[in-house]
C-alpha positions as CSV (number, residue, x, y, z in Angstrom):
1,M,9.9,2.0,-19.8
2,S,12.7,1.7,-17.2
3,Y,12.5,3.1,-13.7
4,N,15.3,5.5,-14.6
5,K,13.1,7.0,-17.4
6,I,10.2,7.3,-15.0
7,F,12.1,9.2,-12.3
8,N,15.0,10.9,-14.1
9,N,14.9,14.7,-13.5
10,K,11.2,14.4,-12.3
11,V,9.7,16.1,-9.2
12,V,8.1,13.5,-7.0
13,L,5.7,14.3,-4.1
14,I,4.9,11.6,-1.5
15,T,2.1,12.3,0.9
16,G,2.8,10.7,4.3
17,G,6.3,10.8,3.0
18,T,8.0,10.6,6.4
19,G,6.4,7.3,7.3
20,F,7.9,3.8,6.9
21,L,6.9,3.4,3.3
22,G,7.9,7.0,2.4
23,R,11.4,6.4,3.7
24,K,11.7,3.2,1.6
25,L,10.4,5.0,-1.5
26,T,12.7,7.9,-1.0
27,K,15.8,5.7,-0.7
28,K,14.9,3.8,-3.9
29,I,13.8,6.8,-6.0
30,L,17.1,8.6,-5.2
31,E,18.8,5.9,-7.2
32,F,17.1,7.1,-10.4
33,N,18.2,10.8,-10.3
34,P,15.0,12.7,-9.6
35,Q,15.1,16.4,-9.7
36,S,13.6,16.4,-6.2
37,I,11.5,14.4,-3.8
38,R,8.9,16.4,-1.8
39,L,8.0,14.7,1.5
40,F,4.6,16.0,2.6
41,S,3.7,15.2,6.2
42,R,2.3,16.9,9.2
43,D,4.9,15.5,11.7
44,E,7.8,17.9,12.0
45,V,9.8,15.5,14.3
46,K,9.7,12.8,11.5
47,H,10.8,15.5,9.0
48,H,13.9,16.1,11.2
49,K,14.6,12.4,11.4
50,I,14.4,12.1,7.6
51,Q,16.9,14.9,7.2
52,E,19.3,13.1,9.5
53,L,18.7,9.8,7.9
54,F,19.5,11.1,4.4
55,N,22.3,13.4,5.5
56,H,20.4,16.5,4.5
57,N,20.3,15.4,0.9
58,N,19.5,18.5,-1.2
59,K,17.2,16.6,-3.5
60,I,14.8,16.0,-0.5
61,R,12.3,18.8,0.3
62,N,10.6,18.5,3.7
63,L,7.1,20.0,3.5
64,I,5.0,20.2,6.6
65,G,1.3,19.8,5.8
66,D,-1.9,17.8,6.1
67,V,-3.8,16.3,3.2
68,R,-6.9,17.8,4.9
69,D,-5.6,21.2,4.0
70,Y,-6.3,21.7,0.3
71,S,-4.6,25.1,0.0
72,R,-1.4,23.8,1.5
73,L,-1.5,20.7,-0.7
74,L,-2.1,22.7,-3.8
75,R,0.9,24.9,-3.1
76,A,3.1,21.8,-2.3
77,M,2.1,20.2,-5.6
78,Q,3.1,23.1,-7.9
79,G,5.5,21.8,-10.6
80,V,5.2,18.1,-9.5
81,D,5.3,15.3,-12.1
82,I,4.6,12.2,-9.9
83,V,2.4,11.9,-6.8
84,I,2.5,8.9,-4.5
85,H,-0.4,9.2,-2.0
86,A,0.5,7.2,1.1
87,A,-0.9,9.4,3.8
88,A,-3.7,7.8,5.8
89,L,-5.0,7.1,9.3
90,K,-4.6,3.3,9.6
91,R,-5.1,2.0,13.1
92,L,-8.2,-0.2,12.8
93,D,-9.3,-0.4,16.4
94,I,-8.8,3.3,17.1
95,L,-10.6,4.4,13.9
96,E,-13.7,2.4,14.9
97,Y,-14.1,5.0,17.6
98,N,-13.0,7.9,15.5
99,V,-15.1,7.5,12.3
100,E,-15.4,11.2,11.4
101,E,-11.6,11.7,11.7
102,C,-11.0,8.7,9.4
103,I,-13.4,10.2,6.8
104,K,-11.7,13.6,7.0
105,T,-8.2,12.2,6.3
106,N,-8.8,9.0,4.3
107,I,-11.6,10.2,2.0
108,F,-11.6,14.0,2.0
109,G,-7.8,14.0,2.1
110,S,-7.7,11.7,-0.9
111,L,-10.2,13.9,-2.7
112,N,-7.9,16.9,-2.0
113,V,-5.0,15.0,-3.5
114,V,-7.0,14.1,-6.7
115,N,-8.2,17.7,-7.2
116,A,-4.7,19.2,-6.5
117,C,-3.3,16.7,-9.1
118,L,-5.8,17.9,-11.7
119,E,-5.2,21.6,-10.8
120,C,-1.5,21.2,-11.1
121,N,-1.4,19.0,-14.2
122,V,0.5,16.2,-12.5
123,E,1.5,13.4,-14.9
124,I,0.5,10.4,-12.8
125,A,-0.7,9.7,-9.2
126,V,-0.7,6.4,-7.4
127,M,-2.7,5.8,-4.3
128,V,-1.6,3.2,-1.7
129,S,-4.6,1.3,-0.7
130,T,-5.2,-1.8,1.5
131,D,-6.7,-5.3,1.4
132,K,-9.2,-3.9,4.0
133,A,-10.8,-2.0,1.1
134,C,-11.9,-5.3,-0.5
135,N,-15.3,-6.2,0.9
136,P,-14.8,-3.8,3.8
137,I,-16.1,-4.5,7.3
138,N,-14.4,-1.7,9.2
139,T,-14.1,2.1,9.1
140,Y,-10.6,2.1,7.7
141,G,-11.5,-0.3,4.9
142,A,-14.7,1.5,4.0
143,C,-12.9,4.8,3.7
144,K,-10.2,3.2,1.6
145,F,-12.8,1.6,-0.6
146,V,-14.2,5.1,-1.3
147,S,-10.7,6.5,-1.9
148,E,-10.1,3.8,-4.4
149,K,-13.2,4.9,-6.2
150,L,-12.0,8.5,-6.2
151,F,-8.8,7.4,-7.9
152,T,-10.2,4.8,-10.4
153,E,-13.3,6.7,-11.4
154,R,-11.9,10.2,-11.5
155,N,-9.5,9.0,-14.2
156,Y,-12.5,9.2,-16.6
157,N,-14.2,12.3,-15.2
158,K,-11.3,14.7,-15.5
159,G,-12.1,16.6,-18.7
160,K,-9.1,17.4,-20.8
161,N,-6.6,17.0,-17.9
162,K,-3.7,14.6,-18.6
163,T,-3.3,13.2,-15.1
164,I,-3.3,9.3,-14.9
165,F,-4.8,8.0,-11.6
166,T,-4.1,4.5,-10.4
167,T,-4.0,2.4,-7.2
168,V,-2.0,-0.3,-5.5
169,R,-3.5,-2.6,-2.9
170,Y,-1.8,-4.8,-0.4
171,G,-1.7,-5.6,3.4
172,N,0.6,-4.9,6.2
173,V,4.3,-4.6,5.2
174,L,6.8,-6.6,7.2
175,E,9.1,-4.4,9.4
176,S,6.7,-1.5,9.1
177,T,5.3,0.5,12.0
178,G,3.2,-1.8,14.1
179,S,4.5,-5.0,12.4
180,V,3.8,-8.2,14.2
181,I,7.4,-9.5,14.4
182,P,8.9,-6.9,16.7
183,F,5.6,-6.9,18.7
184,F,5.7,-10.7,19.3
185,E,9.4,-10.7,20.0
186,D,9.1,-8.0,22.6
187,K,6.5,-10.1,24.4
188,I,8.7,-13.3,24.2
189,I,11.9,-11.5,25.3
190,N,10.0,-10.1,28.3
191,G,8.4,-13.4,29.3
192,E,4.9,-12.1,28.7
193,K,1.9,-13.9,27.3
194,I,1.6,-13.6,23.5
195,P,-1.8,-12.1,22.6
196,L,-3.3,-13.8,19.5
197,T,-6.8,-12.7,18.3
198,D,-7.6,-16.0,16.6
199,S,-5.6,-19.2,16.0
200,R,-7.0,-19.5,12.4
201,M,-5.7,-16.0,11.4
202,T,-3.7,-15.8,8.2
203,R,-1.8,-12.9,6.6
204,F,-0.1,-12.3,3.3
205,I,3.7,-11.8,3.4
206,I,4.9,-8.6,1.6
207,S,8.4,-7.1,2.1
208,P,9.2,-3.4,1.9
209,N,11.0,-4.0,-1.4
210,Q,7.9,-5.8,-2.9
211,S,5.7,-2.9,-1.9
212,V,8.0,-0.3,-3.4
213,N,8.3,-2.4,-6.6
214,L,4.5,-2.7,-6.9
215,I,4.2,1.1,-6.8
216,F,6.9,1.5,-9.4
217,N,5.2,-1.0,-11.7
218,A,1.9,0.9,-11.3
219,L,3.8,4.0,-12.5
220,K,5.3,2.0,-15.3
221,F,2.3,0.1,-16.7
222,S,-0.8,2.1,-15.8
223,I,-3.0,3.7,-18.3
224,G,-5.4,4.8,-15.5
225,G,-8.2,3.4,-13.4
226,E,-6.5,0.1,-12.4
227,I,-5.8,-1.5,-9.1
228,F,-2.5,-3.3,-8.9
229,V,-2.3,-6.3,-6.5
230,P,0.9,-8.3,-5.8
231,K,1.1,-12.1,-6.0
232,L,2.1,-13.1,-2.5
233,L,2.5,-16.0,-0.2
234,A,0.7,-16.2,3.1
235,F,1.3,-17.6,6.6
236,K,-0.7,-18.5,9.7
237,I,0.0,-16.0,12.5
238,I,0.2,-18.8,15.1
239,E,3.0,-20.5,13.1
240,L,5.0,-17.2,13.1
241,V,4.6,-17.1,16.8
242,N,6.0,-20.7,17.0
243,I,9.0,-19.7,14.8
244,L,9.8,-16.8,17.1
245,K,9.5,-18.9,20.2
246,E,11.9,-21.4,18.7
247,K,14.3,-18.6,17.8
248,H,14.4,-17.4,21.4
249,N,14.2,-20.9,22.9
250,A,11.1,-19.6,24.8
251,S,8.0,-21.3,26.1
252,S,5.8,-18.2,26.2
253,E,2.1,-18.9,26.5
254,I,-0.3,-17.9,23.8
255,E,-3.4,-16.1,24.9
256,I,-6.4,-16.0,22.5
257,I,-8.0,-12.6,23.0
258,G,-10.6,-12.5,20.2
259,L,-10.9,-10.3,17.2
260,R,-10.3,-6.6,17.6
261,P,-13.0,-4.2,16.3
262,G,-13.0,-4.3,12.5
263,E,-10.4,-7.1,12.3
264,K,-10.6,-9.9,9.7
265,I,-9.4,-13.5,10.1
266,H,-8.1,-13.7,6.5
267,E,-6.9,-11.0,4.2
268,L,-8.9,-10.6,1.0
269,M,-7.1,-8.9,-2.0
270,M,-9.7,-9.4,-4.7
271,N,-13.3,-10.4,-4.5
272,E,-15.4,-12.4,-6.9
273,N,-16.6,-9.3,-8.8
274,E,-13.2,-7.9,-9.3
275,V,-11.7,-11.2,-10.5
276,T,-13.9,-11.2,-13.6
277,R,-12.0,-8.1,-14.9
278,T,-8.5,-9.0,-13.6
279,Y,-5.3,-9.8,-15.6
280,E,-2.3,-11.7,-14.4
281,Y,1.0,-10.2,-15.5
282,Q,4.6,-10.8,-14.2
283,N,4.4,-10.9,-10.4
284,F,1.2,-9.0,-9.9
285,F,-2.5,-8.9,-10.8
286,V,-4.2,-5.9,-12.5
287,I,-7.9,-5.2,-11.7
288,T,-9.1,-3.2,-14.7
289,S,-11.5,-0.4,-14.5
290,Q,-15.3,-1.2,-14.6
291,I,-16.0,2.0,-16.5
292,E,-13.1,2.1,-19.1
293,E,-14.2,1.0,-22.6
294,Y,-11.0,-0.9,-23.5
295,T,-12.3,-1.7,-27.0
296,K,-12.1,2.0,-27.8
297,L,-8.4,2.3,-26.9
298,E,-5.9,2.9,-29.8
299,K,-3.4,0.7,-28.0
300,Y,-4.1,-1.9,-25.3
301,P,-1.9,-1.8,-22.1
302,I,0.8,-4.4,-21.9
303,Y,-0.8,-6.2,-19.0
304,I,-3.6,-7.1,-21.4
305,T,-1.6,-7.8,-24.6
306,E,1.1,-9.9,-22.8
307,G,-0.8,-10.8,-19.6
308,K,-3.4,-13.5,-19.0
309,K,-7.0,-12.9,-18.0
310,I,-7.9,-14.8,-14.9
311,D,-10.0,-17.9,-15.4
312,I,-12.9,-17.6,-13.0
313,N,-13.4,-21.3,-13.0
314,K,-10.0,-21.7,-11.5
315,M,-9.9,-18.6,-9.3
316,N,-12.9,-16.6,-8.1
317,F,-11.3,-14.6,-5.4
318,Y,-7.8,-14.0,-3.9
319,R,-7.5,-14.6,-0.2
320,S,-4.6,-15.3,2.3
321,K,-6.2,-18.6,3.5
322,E,-5.7,-20.2,0.1
323,A,-2.1,-19.0,-0.2
324,V,-0.7,-20.3,3.1
325,I,2.7,-22.1,3.0
326,S,4.1,-24.5,5.6
327,Q,5.8,-23.3,8.8
328,E,9.1,-24.5,7.5
329,K,8.7,-22.5,4.3
330,V,7.7,-19.5,6.3
331,K,10.9,-19.8,8.3
332,E,13.0,-20.1,5.2
333,L,11.4,-17.1,3.6
334,F,11.7,-14.9,6.6
335,V,15.4,-15.9,6.9
336,S,15.9,-15.0,3.2
337,L,14.3,-11.6,3.9
338,E,16.6,-11.1,6.9
339,L,13.7,-10.9,9.3
340,L,14.8,-13.8,11.5
């Protein structure tokens, strides 16, 4: 199935649609002739900016609303074919001190999305999750872990409803709000010390286009209940700092400040339990459902028939530490992505 067939003449709703990812998704989906794209977000200022950014495109509908408000969400989802659930509270350190608010948006908000999809007979819904949901150690990760369960398990507890629920999981997107590159560059340009939580810290590299393509592939290949994870390279944060210092011919001092509340040294995308039911296909992994009885399917999904099941003797988890590339390769990659 082509992307054009997925989106052509379809009504798409994106929760958190005025954010960085929502803007990237909107730009790309418009290429495939949707009937309309409904951007659901509580920030009216961002809605105004979106209208300006897309020159008041008549295919874009700006809907003010919060995923906590079920009645508003239900109304916004009338007649919708595809839902991309990207709304979330995400700031790790802040959420450690606002646990209840995180639960209200990231868990109850996701539950509202699921129930509204069922009520409105949406064809397919994709939730955007995070590596923090894998073996969570912080409030954000724990809430996203539960949200993943809502999407993967509700797929098999929906009665006769047709909605397919699936999930994508990845880390921070380069260039997105709060991205490390502009943060570090600002410190370097202003001659300030560069704060680094831990010199061992590694992170996966995912570009905006990669994140959008992963969501599109989830829409294309999902039968329901899966978690789609991209194959990515990783880098050491300290080496990125060195590259940026070289770019600006700076001698800025690095200050080790220690881990923030809820922060991990390495990103974990798949744990040892998930790997046992994971398939490798094209440029991503698919963690299959633990409750789907695949042997009873009339037709296996393509990621099983044409993909390859992971050999747990060769790979028993998927972590950024093991995917690190050299500083020179990081520089080449960032230049190719036009980030340097």
